[in-house]
C-alpha positions as CSV (number, residue, x, y, z in Angstrom):
1,X,-0.2,-0.1,-0.1
2,X,1.5,3.3,-0.9
3,X,1.7,6.2,1.5
4,X,-0.4,9.3,1.6
5,X,0.6,12.9,2.3
6,X,-1.4,16.0,2.7
7,X,0.0,19.5,2.3
8,X,-1.8,22.6,3.4
9,X,-0.2,25.7,2.3
10,X,-1.1,29.2,2.7
11,X,1.0,31.4,0.7
12,X,4.5,30.4,0.5
13,X,6.9,28.1,-1.1
14,X,7.0,24.1,-1.2
15,X,9.9,22.2,-2.9
16,X,9.7,18.5,-3.1
17,X,12.5,16.2,-4.3
18,X,12.2,12.4,-4.6
19,X,14.9,9.6,-4.5
20,X,18.1,11.4,-5.0
21,X,16.6,14.5,-6.3
22,X,18.1,17.9,-5.5
23,X,16.2,21.1,-5.0
24,X,17.7,25.0,-5.3
25,X,15.2,27.5,-4.7
26,X,15.0,31.2,-4.2
27,X,12.0,32.9,-3.0
28,X,12.0,36.6,-3.2
29,X,8.7,38.0,-1.4
30,X,9.3,41.8,-1.9
31,X,11.7,41.4,1.1
32,X,14.1,44.4,1.1
33,X,11.6,46.8,-1.0
34,X,11.6,48.9,1.8
35,X,15.3,48.9,1.9
36,X,15.6,49.5,-1.9
37,X,13.1,52.5,-1.8
38,X,15.1,54.0,0.9
39,X,18.5,53.8,-0.6
40,X,16.8,55.0,-3.9
41,X,15.4,58.0,-2.3
42,X,18.6,58.9,-0.6
43,X,20.1,58.9,-3.9
44,X,17.5,61.0,-5.4
45,X,17.9,63.5,-2.7
46,X,21.6,64.0,-3.2
47,X,21.4,64.4,-7.2
48,X,20.9,68.0,-7.3
49,X,24.4,68.7,-6.1
50,X,25.4,67.2,-9.7
51,X,25.4,68.3,-13.3
52,X,21.9,67.3,-14.9
53,X,23.6,65.0,-17.3
54,X,25.3,63.1,-14.5
55,X,22.2,63.1,-12.5
56,X,20.1,61.8,-15.3
57,X,22.7,59.2,-16.0
58,X,22.5,57.8,-12.4
59,X,18.8,57.8,-12.4
60,X,18.6,55.9,-15.8
61,X,20.7,53.3,-14.3
62,X,18.9,53.1,-10.9
63,X,15.3,53.0,-12.9
64,X,16.8,50.1,-15.0
65,X,17.9,48.2,-12.0
66,X,14.6,48.8,-10.1
67,X,12.5,47.5,-13.2
68,X,14.8,44.4,-13.3
69,X,14.5,43.8,-9.6
70,X,10.7,44.3,-9.9
71,X,10.4,41.2,-11.9
72,X,9.5,37.7,-10.3
73,X,13.1,36.4,-11.8
74,X,15.3,39.1,-12.4
75,X,17.9,38.4,-15.1
76,X,21.4,38.0,-13.7
77,X,23.1,39.4,-16.7
78,X,21.0,42.7,-16.5
79,X,21.7,43.2,-12.8
80,X,25.5,42.6,-13.5
81,X,25.0,45.3,-16.2
82,X,23.8,47.7,-13.8
83,X,26.6,47.1,-11.4
84,X,29.1,47.7,-14.3
85,X,27.3,51.0,-15.0
86,X,27.2,52.1,-11.3
87,X,31.1,51.8,-11.0
88,X,32.1,54.8,-13.1
89,X,29.2,56.7,-11.2
90,X,31.0,56.3,-7.9
91,X,33.7,58.6,-9.5
92,X,31.2,61.2,-10.2
93,X,29.6,61.1,-6.9
94,X,33.2,61.3,-5.3
95,X,32.8,64.6,-3.7
96,X,29.3,63.9,-2.2
97,X,29.9,61.2,0.3
98,X,26.2,60.3,1.2
99,X,25.4,59.9,-2.7
100,X,28.6,57.8,-3.2
101,X,27.7,55.5,0.0
102,X,24.0,55.3,-1.1
103,X,25.4,54.0,-4.8
104,X,27.6,51.9,-2.9
105,X,24.5,50.5,-0.9
106,X,22.5,50.1,-4.0
107,X,25.3,48.1,-5.5
108,X,25.5,45.9,-2.7
109,X,21.6,45.2,-2.9
110,X,21.6,44.6,-6.3
111,X,24.5,41.8,-5.7
112,X,22.5,39.7,-3.4
113,X,20.2,38.9,-6.4
114,X,23.4,37.8,-8.5
115,X,24.7,35.3,-6.1
């Protein structure tokens, strides 16, 4: 006689492997959205100290990364591209410690999705 299993799940994730199966899963339930919004807010607050072109370039990168992070399964290649684009912005933000710090935090936040 076979075995019976009952699963009652309300929201969340379940992964089942049979025999020698292996399951690798990542679940993102909006964790970190408040942190992301706070970092982006701080970046925006400091852009007025830059030339308009530089500020727009930084916001383009931030928006691109934010859009990708909002997807259920962000593409790692696009996130890596955002990291590569943020690096030269650190030089632009060099004279503005708060902006530089928040760009660094933003990059670290993105890196959590690349691992």
